[in-house]
PDB file of the backbone (N, CA, C, O) and the ligand in Angstrom, with CONECT records:
HET     ZN  A 101       1
ATOM      1  N   MET A   1      39.653  78.848 -61.796  1.00  0.00           N
ATOM      2  CA  MET A   1      38.151  78.337 -61.738  1.00  0.00           C
ATOM      3  C   MET A   1      38.219  76.894 -62.225  1.00  0.00           C
ATOM      4  O   MET A   1      38.757  76.561 -63.281  1.00  0.00           O
ATOM      5  N   PRO A   2      37.610  76.043 -61.343  1.00  0.00           N
ATOM      6  CA  PRO A   2      37.650  74.619 -61.940  1.00  0.00           C
ATOM      7  C   PRO A   2      36.672  74.618 -63.165  1.00  0.00           C
ATOM      8  O   PRO A   2      35.755  75.422 -63.332  1.00  0.00           O
ATOM      9  N   ASP A   3      36.980  73.694 -63.908  1.00  0.00           N
ATOM     10  CA  ASP A   3      36.363  73.313 -65.298  1.00  0.00           C
ATOM     11  C   ASP A   3      35.013  72.507 -65.012  1.00  0.00           C
ATOM     12  O   ASP A   3      35.063  71.288 -64.849  1.00  0.00           O
ATOM     13  N   ASN A   4      34.035  73.073 -64.965  1.00  0.00           N
ATOM     14  CA  ASN A   4      32.727  72.295 -64.612  1.00  0.00           C
ATOM     15  C   ASN A   4      32.392  71.199 -65.810  1.00  0.00           C
ATOM     16  O   ASN A   4      32.223  71.498 -66.992  1.00  0.00           O
ATOM     17  N   LYS A   5      32.336  69.909 -65.266  1.00  0.00           N
ATOM     18  CA  LYS A   5      31.905  68.921 -66.380  1.00  0.00           C
ATOM     19  C   LYS A   5      30.309  68.809 -66.475  1.00  0.00           C
ATOM     20  O   LYS A   5      29.722  68.407 -67.480  1.00  0.00           O
ATOM     21  N   GLU A   6      29.668  69.236 -65.247  1.00  0.00           N
ATOM     22  CA  GLU A   6      28.359  69.227 -65.194  1.00  0.00           C
ATOM     23  C   GLU A   6      27.657  70.388 -64.772  1.00  0.00           C
ATOM     24  O   GLU A   6      28.164  71.092 -63.899  1.00  0.00           O
ATOM     25  N   CYS A   7      26.598  70.673 -65.255  1.00  0.00           N
ATOM     26  CA  CYS A   7      25.886  71.838 -64.687  1.00  0.00           C
ATOM     27  C   CYS A   7      25.407  71.777 -63.169  1.00  0.00           C
ATOM     28  O   CYS A   7      24.649  70.927 -62.704  1.00  0.00           O
ATOM     29  N   PRO A   8      25.995  72.843 -62.481  1.00  0.00           N
ATOM     30  CA  PRO A   8      25.789  72.699 -61.011  1.00  0.00           C
ATOM     31  C   PRO A   8      24.370  72.750 -60.434  1.00  0.00           C
ATOM     32  O   PRO A   8      24.044  72.457 -59.284  1.00  0.00           O
ATOM     33  N   HIS A   9      23.590  73.170 -61.421  1.00  0.00           N
ATOM     34  CA  HIS A   9      22.119  73.218 -61.214  1.00  0.00           C
ATOM     35  C   HIS A   9      21.231  72.018 -61.551  1.00  0.00           C
ATOM     36  O   HIS A   9      20.397  71.642 -60.727  1.00  0.00           O
ATOM     37  N   CYS A  10      21.365  71.453 -62.636  1.00  0.00           N
ATOM     38  CA  CYS A  10      20.509  70.334 -63.348  1.00  0.00           C
ATOM     39  C   CYS A  10      21.265  69.163 -63.497  1.00  0.00           C
ATOM     40  O   CYS A  10      20.737  68.080 -63.752  1.00  0.00           O
ATOM     41  N   GLY A  11      22.710  69.350 -63.323  1.00  0.00           N
ATOM     42  CA  GLY A  11      23.556  68.068 -63.443  1.00  0.00           C
ATOM     43  C   GLY A  11      23.815  67.589 -64.882  1.00  0.00           C
ATOM     44  O   GLY A  11      24.434  66.535 -65.025  1.00  0.00           O
ATOM     45  N   THR A  12      23.390  68.280 -65.970  1.00  0.00           N
ATOM     46  CA  THR A  12      23.460  67.817 -67.173  1.00  0.00           C
ATOM     47  C   THR A  12      24.959  67.868 -67.693  1.00  0.00           C
ATOM     48  O   THR A  12      25.699  68.779 -67.323  1.00  0.00           O
ATOM     49  N   SER A  13      25.380  66.902 -68.535  1.00  0.00           N
ATOM     50  CA  SER A  13      26.715  67.027 -68.845  1.00  0.00           C
ATOM     51  C   SER A  13      27.082  68.124 -69.770  1.00  0.00           C
ATOM     52  O   SER A  13      26.367  68.277 -70.760  1.00  0.00           O
ATOM     53  N   LEU A  14      28.038  68.864 -69.598  1.00  0.00           N
ATOM     54  CA  LEU A  14      28.465  70.038 -70.390  1.00  0.00           C
ATOM     55  C   LEU A  14      29.542  69.839 -71.302  1.00  0.00           C
ATOM     56  O   LEU A  14      30.102  70.774 -71.875  1.00  0.00           O
ATOM     57  N   GLN A  15      29.884  68.476 -71.469  1.00  0.00           N
ATOM     58  CA  GLN A  15      30.952  68.137 -72.428  1.00  0.00           C
ATOM     59  C   GLN A  15      30.280  67.837 -73.854  1.00  0.00           C
ATOM     60  O   GLN A  15      29.436  66.959 -74.036  1.00  0.00           O
ATOM     61  N   GLY A  16      30.758  68.659 -74.786  1.00  0.00           N
ATOM     62  CA  GLY A  16      30.128  68.801 -76.086  1.00  0.00           C
ATOM     63  C   GLY A  16      30.865  67.758 -77.001  1.00  0.00           C
ATOM     64  O   GLY A  16      31.788  67.091 -76.533  1.00  0.00           O
ATOM     65  N   PRO A  17      30.492  67.628 -78.199  1.00  0.00           N
ATOM     66  CA  PRO A  17      31.036  66.641 -79.164  1.00  0.00           C
ATOM     67  C   PRO A  17      32.771  66.762 -79.402  1.00  0.00           C
ATOM     68  O   PRO A  17      33.407  67.816 -79.415  1.00  0.00           O
ATOM     69  N   GLU A  18      33.179  65.733 -79.535  1.00  0.00           N
ATOM     70  CA  GLU A  18      34.626  65.804 -79.739  1.00  0.00           C
ATOM     71  C   GLU A  18      35.080  66.677 -80.761  1.00  0.00           C
ATOM     72  O   GLU A  18      34.349  66.752 -81.749  1.00  0.00           O
ATOM     73  N   ILE A  19      36.175  67.392 -80.751  1.00  0.00           N
ATOM     74  CA  ILE A  19      36.564  68.250 -81.579  1.00  0.00           C
ATOM     75  C   ILE A  19      37.392  67.619 -82.658  1.00  0.00           C
ATOM     76  O   ILE A  19      38.432  67.014 -82.397  1.00  0.00           O
ATOM     77  N   PRO A  20      36.900  67.772 -83.933  1.00  0.00           N
ATOM     78  CA  PRO A  20      37.476  66.844 -85.018  1.00  0.00           C
ATOM     79  C   PRO A  20      38.917  67.359 -85.186  1.00  0.00           C
ATOM     80  O   PRO A  20      39.204  68.503 -84.836  1.00  0.00           O
ATOM     81  N   LEU A  21      39.746  66.594 -85.673  1.00  0.00           N
ATOM     82  CA  LEU A  21      41.221  66.887 -85.849  1.00  0.00           C
ATOM     83  C   LEU A  21      41.216  67.531 -87.209  1.00  0.00           C
ATOM     84  O   LEU A  21      42.049  68.410 -87.433  1.00  0.00           O
ATOM     85  N   ARG A  22      40.410  67.199 -88.080  1.00  0.00           N
ATOM     86  CA  ARG A  22      40.374  67.751 -89.406  1.00  0.00           C
ATOM     87  C   ARG A  22      38.872  68.381 -89.823  1.00  0.00           C
ATOM     88  O   ARG A  22      37.860  67.713 -89.614  1.00  0.00           O
ATOM     89  N   ASN A  23      38.822  69.392 -90.281  1.00  0.00           N
ATOM     90  CA  ASN A  23      37.532  69.873 -90.903  1.00  0.00           C
ATOM     91  C   ASN A  23      37.040  68.900 -91.842  1.00  0.00           C
ATOM     92  O   ASN A  23      37.807  68.482 -92.709  1.00  0.00           O
ATOM     93  N   SER A  24      35.678  68.429 -91.766  1.00  0.00           N
ATOM     94  CA  SER A  24      35.469  67.250 -92.830  1.00  0.00           C
ATOM     95  C   SER A  24      34.974  67.825 -94.210  1.00  0.00           C
ATOM     96  O   SER A  24      34.678  67.094 -95.155  1.00  0.00           O
ATOM     97  N   MET A  25      34.920  68.989 -94.237  1.00  0.00           N
ATOM     98  CA  MET A  25      34.779  69.605 -95.682  1.00  0.00           C
ATOM     99  C   MET A  25      36.138  70.042 -96.416  1.00  0.00           C
ATOM    100  O   MET A  25      36.286  69.856 -97.624  1.00  0.00           O
ATOM    101  N   THR A  26      36.966  70.541 -95.734  1.00  0.00           N
ATOM    102  CA  THR A  26      38.187  70.953 -96.337  1.00  0.00           C
ATOM    103  C   THR A  26      39.213  69.889 -96.206  1.00  0.00           C
ATOM    104  O   THR A  26      40.013  69.722 -97.127  1.00  0.00           O
ATOM    105  N   LEU A  27      39.258  69.123 -95.092  1.00  0.00           N
ATOM    106  CA  LEU A  27      40.337  68.274 -94.712  1.00  0.00           C
ATOM    107  C   LEU A  27      41.579  69.037 -94.218  1.00  0.00           C
ATOM    108  O   LEU A  27      42.641  68.451 -94.010  1.00  0.00           O
ATOM    109  N   LYS A  28      41.434  70.229 -94.055  1.00  0.00           N
ATOM    110  CA  LYS A  28      42.715  71.024 -93.346  1.00  0.00           C
ATOM    111  C   LYS A  28      42.520  70.599 -91.833  1.00  0.00           C
ATOM    112  O   LYS A  28      41.465  70.179 -91.358  1.00  0.00           O
ATOM    113  N   PRO A  29      43.637  70.766 -91.202  1.00  0.00           N
ATOM    114  CA  PRO A  29      43.599  70.658 -89.658  1.00  0.00           C
ATOM    115  C   PRO A  29      42.842  71.785 -89.086  1.00  0.00           C
ATOM    116  O   PRO A  29      42.888  72.929 -89.538  1.00  0.00           O
ATOM    117  N   VAL A  30      42.129  71.405 -88.054  1.00  0.00           N
ATOM    118  CA  VAL A  30      41.187  72.369 -87.222  1.00  0.00           C
ATOM    119  C   VAL A  30      42.361  72.968 -86.220  1.00  0.00           C
ATOM    120  O   VAL A  30      43.311  72.343 -85.748  1.00  0.00           O
ATOM    121  N   LEU A  31      42.048  74.247 -86.049  1.00  0.00           N
ATOM    122  CA  LEU A  31      42.692  75.024 -84.947  1.00  0.00           C
ATOM    123  C   LEU A  31      42.628  74.202 -83.656  1.00  0.00           C
ATOM    124  O   LEU A  31      41.531  73.773 -83.298  1.00  0.00           O
ATOM    125  N   TYR A  32      43.579  73.987 -83.029  1.00  0.00           N
ATOM    126  CA  TYR A  32      43.570  73.219 -81.596  1.00  0.00           C
ATOM    127  C   TYR A  32      43.746  74.134 -80.558  1.00  0.00           C
ATOM    128  O   TYR A  32      44.578  75.038 -80.626  1.00  0.00           O
ATOM    129  N   VAL A  33      42.995  73.949 -79.578  1.00  0.00           N
ATOM    130  CA  VAL A  33      43.116  74.919 -78.616  1.00  0.00           C
ATOM    131  C   VAL A  33      43.468  74.344 -77.150  1.00  0.00           C
ATOM    132  O   VAL A  33      43.472  75.022 -76.122  1.00  0.00           O
ATOM    133  N   GLY A  34      43.735  73.091 -77.236  1.00  0.00           N
ATOM    134  CA  GLY A  34      44.135  72.364 -76.019  1.00  0.00           C
ATOM    135  C   GLY A  34      42.826  71.519 -75.479  1.00  0.00           C
ATOM    136  O   GLY A  34      42.986  70.922 -74.414  1.00  0.00           O
ATOM    137  N   ALA A  35      41.903  71.449 -75.948  1.00  0.00           N
ATOM    138  CA  ALA A  35      40.732  70.784 -75.481  1.00  0.00           C
ATOM    139  C   ALA A  35      40.279  69.713 -76.540  1.00  0.00           C
ATOM    140  O   ALA A  35      40.325  69.865 -77.761  1.00  0.00           O
ATOM    141  N   ALA A  36      39.899  68.767 -75.961  1.00  0.00           N
ATOM    142  CA  ALA A  36      39.442  67.534 -76.989  1.00  0.00           C
ATOM    143  C   ALA A  36      38.011  67.681 -77.258  1.00  0.00           C
ATOM    144  O   ALA A  36      37.635  67.085 -78.268  1.00  0.00           O
ATOM    145  N   HIS A  37      37.074  68.360 -76.571  1.00  0.00           N
ATOM    146  CA  HIS A  37      35.708  68.453 -76.637  1.00  0.00           C
ATOM    147  C   HIS A  37      35.269  69.915 -76.704  1.00  0.00           C
ATOM    148  O   HIS A  37      35.827  70.779 -76.027  1.00  0.00           O
ATOM    149  N   PHE A  38      34.265  70.170 -77.529  1.00  0.00           N
ATOM    150  CA  PHE A  38      33.639  71.370 -77.250  1.00  0.00           C
ATOM    151  C   PHE A  38      32.836  71.503 -75.980  1.00  0.00           C
ATOM    152  O   PHE A  38      32.367  70.520 -75.404  1.00  0.00           O
ATOM    153  N   LYS A  39      32.709  72.583 -75.613  1.00  0.00           N
ATOM    154  CA  LYS A  39      32.013  73.041 -74.199  1.00  0.00           C
ATOM    155  C   LYS A  39      30.484  73.249 -74.731  1.00  0.00           C
ATOM    156  O   LYS A  39      30.236  73.687 -75.855  1.00  0.00           O
ATOM    157  N   ARG A  40      29.573  72.907 -73.853  1.00  0.00           N
ATOM    158  CA  ARG A  40      28.181  73.300 -74.237  1.00  0.00           C
ATOM    159  C   ARG A  40      27.615  74.500 -73.289  1.00  0.00           C
ATOM    160  O   ARG A  40      26.541  75.075 -73.466  1.00  0.00           O
ATOM    161  N   GLU A  41      28.494  74.747 -72.307  1.00  0.00           N
ATOM    162  CA  GLU A  41      27.962  76.008 -71.424  1.00  0.00           C
ATOM    163  C   GLU A  41      27.980  77.161 -72.187  1.00  0.00           C
ATOM    164  O   GLU A  41      28.726  77.212 -73.164  1.00  0.00           O
ATOM    165  N   LEU A  42      27.213  78.171 -71.865  1.00  0.00           N
ATOM    166  CA  LEU A  42      27.447  79.266 -72.705  1.00  0.00           C
ATOM    167  C   LEU A  42      27.929  80.387 -71.739  1.00  0.00           C
ATOM    168  O   LEU A  42      27.570  80.550 -70.573  1.00  0.00           O
ATOM    169  N   GLY A  43      28.831  81.139 -72.473  1.00  0.00           N
ATOM    170  CA  GLY A  43      29.626  82.249 -71.672  1.00  0.00           C
ATOM    171  C   GLY A  43      28.985  83.518 -71.855  1.00  0.00           C
ATOM    172  O   GLY A  43      28.958  84.060 -72.959  1.00  0.00           O
ATOM    173  N   ILE A  44      28.446  84.040 -70.788  1.00  0.00           N
ATOM    174  CA  ILE A  44      27.604  85.315 -70.937  1.00  0.00           C
ATOM    175  C   ILE A  44      28.523  86.641 -70.601  1.00  0.00           C
ATOM    176  O   ILE A  44      29.224  86.724 -69.593  1.00  0.00           O
ATOM    177  N   GLU A  45      28.431  87.450 -71.399  1.00  0.00           N
ATOM    178  CA  GLU A  45      29.398  88.784 -71.442  1.00  0.00           C
ATOM    179  C   GLU A  45      28.554  89.909 -71.298  1.00  0.00           C
ATOM    180  O   GLU A  45      27.490  90.026 -71.906  1.00  0.00           O
ATOM    181  N   ASP A  46      29.045  90.802 -70.442  1.00  0.00           N
ATOM    182  CA  ASP A  46      28.465  92.241 -70.305  1.00  0.00           C
ATOM    183  C   ASP A  46      29.569  93.236 -70.663  1.00  0.00           C
ATOM    184  O   ASP A  46      30.495  93.351 -69.860  1.00  0.00           O
ATOM    185  N   PRO A  47      29.572  93.857 -71.614  1.00  0.00           N
ATOM    186  CA  PRO A  47      30.729  94.759 -71.985  1.00  0.00           C
ATOM    187  C   PRO A  47      30.568  96.015 -70.848  1.00  0.00           C
ATOM    188  O   PRO A  47      31.556  96.720 -70.643  1.00  0.00           O
ATOM    189  N   GLU A  48      29.595  96.217 -70.284  1.00  0.00           N
ATOM    190  CA  GLU A  48      29.404  97.233 -69.277  1.00  0.00           C
ATOM    191  C   GLU A  48      30.338  96.934 -67.977  1.00  0.00           C
ATOM    192  O   GLU A  48      30.835  97.791 -67.245  1.00  0.00           O
ATOM    193  N   VAL A  49      30.450  95.647 -67.869  1.00  0.00           N
ATOM    194  CA  VAL A  49      31.042  95.127 -66.621  1.00  0.00           C
ATOM    195  C   VAL A  49      32.594  94.811 -66.813  1.00  0.00           C
ATOM    196  O   VAL A  49      33.472  95.240 -66.065  1.00  0.00           O
ATOM    197  N   CYS A  50      32.788  94.058 -67.842  1.00  0.00           N
ATOM    198  CA  CYS A  50      34.259  93.823 -68.028  1.00  0.00           C
ATOM    199  C   CYS A  50      34.381  93.202 -69.448  1.00  0.00           C
ATOM    200  O   CYS A  50      33.380  92.834 -70.062  1.00  0.00           O
ATOM    201  N   ASP A  51      35.727  93.091 -69.985  1.00  0.00           N
ATOM    202  CA  ASP A  51      35.985  92.310 -71.180  1.00  0.00           C
ATOM    203  C   ASP A  51      35.745  90.802 -71.057  1.00  0.00           C
ATOM    204  O   ASP A  51      36.043  90.264 -69.991  1.00  0.00           O
ATOM    205  N   GLY A  52      35.253  90.108 -72.012  1.00  0.00           N
ATOM    206  CA  GLY A  52      35.284  88.634 -71.837  1.00  0.00           C
ATOM    207  C   GLY A  52      33.925  88.379 -71.030  1.00  0.00           C
ATOM    208  O   GLY A  52      33.002  89.153 -70.770  1.00  0.00           O
ATOM    209  N   ILE A  53      34.137  86.903 -70.695  1.00  0.00           N
ATOM    210  CA  ILE A  53      32.960  86.128 -70.018  1.00  0.00           C
ATOM    211  C   ILE A  53      32.771  86.580 -68.597  1.00  0.00           C
ATOM    212  O   ILE A  53      33.709  86.547 -67.801  1.00  0.00           O
ATOM    213  N   LEU A  54      31.766  86.934 -68.321  1.00  0.00           N
ATOM    214  CA  LEU A  54      31.222  87.197 -66.902  1.00  0.00           C
ATOM    215  C   LEU A  54      30.875  86.094 -65.996  1.00  0.00           C
ATOM    216  O   LEU A  54      31.470  85.929 -64.931  1.00  0.00           O
ATOM    217  N   PHE A  55      29.858  85.287 -66.427  1.00  0.00           N
ATOM    218  CA  PHE A  55      29.567  84.128 -66.007  1.00  0.00           C
ATOM    219  C   PHE A  55      28.865  83.063 -66.987  1.00  0.00           C
ATOM    220  O   PHE A  55      28.409  83.396 -68.081  1.00  0.00           O
ATOM    221  N   TRP A  56      28.825  81.824 -66.518  1.00  0.00           N
ATOM    222  CA  TRP A  56      28.387  80.776 -67.360  1.00  0.00           C
ATOM    223  C   TRP A  56      26.808  80.548 -67.290  1.00  0.00           C
ATOM    224  O   TRP A  56      26.153  80.882 -66.303  1.00  0.00           O
ATOM    225  N   LYS A  57      26.302  80.002 -68.329  1.00  0.00           N
ATOM    226  CA  LYS A  57      24.814  79.564 -68.442  1.00  0.00           C
ATOM    227  C   LYS A  57      24.644  78.298 -68.925  1.00  0.00           C
ATOM    228  O   LYS A  57      25.158  77.948 -69.988  1.00  0.00           O
ATOM    229  N   CYS A  58      23.896  77.493 -68.174  1.00  0.00           N
ATOM    230  CA  CYS A  58      23.599  76.192 -68.844  1.00  0.00           C
ATOM    231  C   CYS A  58      22.663  76.225 -69.885  1.00  0.00           C
ATOM    232  O   CYS A  58      21.668  76.939 -69.765  1.00  0.00           O
ATOM    233  N   PRO A  59      22.894  75.372 -71.155  1.00  0.00           N
ATOM    234  CA  PRO A  59      22.140  75.472 -72.197  1.00  0.00           C
ATOM    235  C   PRO A  59      20.885  74.797 -71.959  1.00  0.00           C
ATOM    236  O   PRO A  59      19.923  75.086 -72.670  1.00  0.00           O
ATOM    237  N   ASP A  60      20.771  73.870 -70.980  1.00  0.00           N
ATOM    238  CA  ASP A  60      19.367  73.230 -70.763  1.00  0.00           C
ATOM    239  C   ASP A  60      18.652  73.869 -69.938  1.00  0.00           C
ATOM    240  O   ASP A  60      17.620  74.384 -70.369  1.00  0.00           O
ATOM    241  N   CYS A  61      19.018  74.019 -68.461  1.00  0.00           N
ATOM    242  CA  CYS A  61      18.204  74.659 -67.417  1.00  0.00           C
ATOM    243  C   CYS A  61      18.134  76.191 -67.377  1.00  0.00           C
ATOM    244  O   CYS A  61      17.226  76.782 -66.792  1.00  0.00           O
ATOM    245  N   LYS A  62      19.192  76.845 -68.063  1.00  0.00           N
ATOM    246  CA  LYS A  62      19.239  78.174 -68.117  1.00  0.00           C
ATOM    247  C   LYS A  62      20.006  78.681 -66.574  1.00  0.00           C
ATOM    248  O   LYS A  62      20.264  79.858 -66.324  1.00  0.00           O
ATOM    249  N   GLY A  63      20.217  77.828 -65.887  1.00  0.00           N
ATOM    250  CA  GLY A  63      20.934  78.239 -64.648  1.00  0.00           C
ATOM    251  C   GLY A  63      22.420  78.778 -64.780  1.00  0.00           C
ATOM    252  O   GLY A  63      23.299  78.270 -65.477  1.00  0.00           O
ATOM    253  N   ASN A  64      22.532  79.880 -63.995  1.00  0.00           N
ATOM    254  CA  ASN A  64      23.908  80.531 -63.985  1.00  0.00           C
ATOM    255  C   ASN A  64      24.821  80.142 -62.959  1.00  0.00           C
ATOM    256  O   ASN A  64      24.363  79.792 -61.871  1.00  0.00           O
ATOM    257  N   TRP A  65      26.264  80.161 -63.197  1.00  0.00           N
ATOM    258  CA  TRP A  65      27.158  80.020 -62.314  1.00  0.00           C
ATOM    259  C   TRP A  65      28.297  80.789 -62.632  1.00  0.00           C
ATOM    260  O   TRP A  65      28.496  81.195 -63.777  1.00  0.00           O
ATOM    261  N   HIS A  66      29.189  81.053 -61.520  1.00  0.00           N
ATOM    262  CA  HIS A  66      30.275  81.936 -61.606  1.00  0.00           C
ATOM    263  C   HIS A  66      31.399  81.617 -62.496  1.00  0.00           C
ATOM    264  O   HIS A  66      31.694  80.430 -62.631  1.00  0.00           O
ATOM    265  N   ARG A  67      32.044  82.488 -63.100  1.00  0.00           N
ATOM    266  CA  ARG A  67      33.221  82.266 -63.726  1.00  0.00           C
ATOM    267  C   ARG A  67      34.482  82.693 -62.832  1.00  0.00           C
ATOM    268  O   ARG A  67      35.611  82.213 -62.926  1.00  0.00           O
ATOM    269  N   TRP A  68      34.116  83.561 -62.065  1.00  0.00           N
ATOM    270  CA  TRP A  68      35.237  84.240 -61.257  1.00  0.00           C
ATOM    271  C   TRP A  68      35.294  83.835 -59.894  1.00  0.00           C
ATOM    272  O   TRP A  68      34.275  83.471 -59.309  1.00  0.00           O
ATOM    273  N   ASP A  69      36.509  83.873 -59.297  1.00  0.00           N
ATOM    274  CA  ASP A  69      36.733  83.345 -57.875  1.00  0.00           C
ATOM    275  C   ASP A  69      36.232  84.419 -57.030  1.00  0.00           C
ATOM    276  O   ASP A  69      36.081  85.602 -57.333  1.00  0.00           O
ATOM    277  N   LYS A  70      35.976  83.781 -55.828  1.00  0.00           N
ATOM    278  CA  LYS A  70      35.304  84.556 -54.643  1.00  0.00           C
ATOM    279  C   LYS A  70      36.311  85.817 -54.336  1.00  0.00           C
ATOM    280  O   LYS A  70      37.533  85.684 -54.402  1.00  0.00           O
ATOM    281  N   GLY A  71      35.721  86.953 -54.021  1.00  0.00           N
ATOM    282  CA  GLY A  71      36.382  87.964 -53.555  1.00  0.00           C
ATOM    283  C   GLY A  71      36.865  88.951 -54.916  1.00  0.00           C
ATOM    284  O   GLY A  71      37.560  89.955 -54.762  1.00  0.00           O
ATOM    285  N   THR A  72      36.472  88.574 -55.982  1.00  0.00           N
ATOM    286  CA  THR A  72      36.720  89.373 -57.156  1.00  0.00           C
ATOM    287  C   THR A  72      35.663  90.202 -57.536  1.00  0.00           C
ATOM    288  O   THR A  72      34.512  89.825 -57.317  1.00  0.00           O
ATOM    289  N   TRP A  73      35.905  91.394 -58.133  1.00  0.00           N
ATOM    290  CA  TRP A  73      34.882  92.323 -58.389  1.00  0.00           C
ATOM    291  C   TRP A  73      33.964  92.040 -59.499  1.00  0.00           C
ATOM    292  O   TRP A  73      32.860  92.566 -59.638  1.00  0.00           O
ATOM    293  N   GLN A  74      34.554  91.082 -60.362  1.00  0.00           N
ATOM    294  CA  GLN A  74      33.654  90.501 -61.390  1.00  0.00           C
ATOM    295  C   GLN A  74      32.566  89.710 -61.032  1.00  0.00           C
ATOM    296  O   GLN A  74      31.460  89.696 -61.573  1.00  0.00           O
ATOM    297  N   ARG A  75      33.006  88.958 -59.949  1.00  0.00           N
ATOM    298  CA  ARG A  75      31.991  87.913 -59.100  1.00  0.00           C
ATOM    299  C   ARG A  75      31.038  88.705 -58.641  1.00  0.00           C
ATOM    300  O   ARG A  75      29.874  88.533 -59.004  1.00  0.00           O
ATOM    301  N   ASP A  76      31.364  89.628 -57.831  1.00  0.00           N
ATOM    302  CA  ASP A  76      30.333  90.580 -57.061  1.00  0.00           C
ATOM    303  C   ASP A  76      29.374  91.274 -58.211  1.00  0.00           C
ATOM    304  O   ASP A  76      28.159  91.403 -58.056  1.00  0.00           O
ATOM    305  N   ALA A  77      29.999  91.648 -59.236  1.00  0.00           N
ATOM    306  CA  ALA A  77      29.003  92.312 -60.352  1.00  0.00           C
ATOM    307  C   ALA A  77      27.935  91.304 -60.916  1.00  0.00           C
ATOM    308  O   ALA A  77      26.737  91.551 -61.054  1.00  0.00           O
ATOM    309  N   ALA A  78      28.545  90.185 -61.203  1.00  0.00           N
ATOM    310  CA  ALA A  78      27.716  88.912 -61.664  1.00  0.00           C
ATOM    311  C   ALA A  78      26.520  88.561 -60.603  1.00  0.00           C
ATOM    312  O   ALA A  78      25.404  88.204 -60.981  1.00  0.00           O
ATOM    313  N   ASN A  79      26.849  88.692 -59.377  1.00  0.00           N
ATOM    314  CA  ASN A  79      25.833  88.548 -58.444  1.00  0.00           C
ATOM    315  C   ASN A  79      24.791  89.387 -58.218  1.00  0.00           C
ATOM    316  O   ASN A  79      23.620  89.084 -57.985  1.00  0.00           O
ATOM    317  N   ARG A  80      25.427  90.762 -58.323  1.00  0.00           N
ATOM    318  CA  ARG A  80      24.522  92.079 -58.061  1.00  0.00           C
ATOM    319  C   ARG A  80      23.392  92.280 -59.374  1.00  0.00           C
ATOM    320  O   ARG A  80      22.182  92.480 -59.265  1.00  0.00           O
ATOM    321  N   ARG A  81      24.100  92.174 -60.484  1.00  0.00           N
ATOM    322  CA  ARG A  81      23.293  92.370 -61.759  1.00  0.00           C
ATOM    323  C   ARG A  81      22.473  91.279 -62.085  1.00  0.00           C
ATOM    324  O   ARG A  81      21.290  91.476 -62.362  1.00  0.00           O
ATOM    325  N   TYR A  82      23.052  89.932 -62.085  1.00  0.00           N
ATOM    326  CA  TYR A  82      22.301  88.919 -62.611  1.00  0.00           C
ATOM    327  C   TYR A  82      21.983  87.890 -61.552  1.00  0.00           C
ATOM    328  O   TYR A  82      21.439  86.842 -61.898  1.00  0.00           O
ATOM    329  N   GLY A  83      22.306  88.131 -60.197  1.00  0.00           N
ATOM    330  CA  GLY A  83      21.762  87.116 -59.213  1.00  0.00           C
ATOM    331  C   GLY A  83      22.502  85.733 -59.350  1.00  0.00           C
ATOM    332  O   GLY A  83      21.883  84.719 -59.027  1.00  0.00           O
ATOM    333  N   VAL A  84      23.663  85.648 -59.764  1.00  0.00           N
ATOM    334  CA  VAL A  84      24.502  84.568 -59.991  1.00  0.00           C
ATOM    335  C   VAL A  84      24.902  84.096 -58.596  1.00  0.00           C
ATOM    336  O   VAL A  84      25.501  84.890 -57.871  1.00  0.00           O
ATOM    337  N   GLU A  85      24.631  82.927 -58.184  1.00  0.00           N
ATOM    338  CA  GLU A  85      24.883  82.622 -56.885  1.00  0.00           C
ATOM    339  C   GLU A  85      25.898  81.393 -56.735  1.00  0.00           C
ATOM    340  O   GLU A  85      26.735  81.433 -55.833  1.00  0.00           O
ATOM    341  N   LYS A  86      25.836  80.357 -57.564  1.00  0.00           N
ATOM    342  CA  LYS A  86      26.675  79.231 -57.455  1.00  0.00           C
ATOM    343  C   LYS A  86      28.034  79.507 -57.950  1.00  0.00           C
ATOM    344  O   LYS A  86      28.891  78.625 -57.925  1.00  0.00           O
TER     345      LYS A  86
HETATM  346 ZN    ZN A 101      21.587  73.011 -65.953  1.00  0.00          ZN2+
END
């Protein structure tokens, strides 16, 4: 799944603030997960459908878009239950 840098609905930037290398309070190194920036999009989960994130939601316009590739049952479920189209 491509990493969206912008919302496919309203075009707002989904790149959050830079992840600090050290926690400013404790000065301990921050757990680094391979990304330089936080993400702004919201991961929507539905435990009745699958473990983990089912689709993404824009924090600004509340538009939804798919996390899963075409042809997957997770994508079909997101479409059926929540009307996710993009
Ligand atoms: Zn948006």
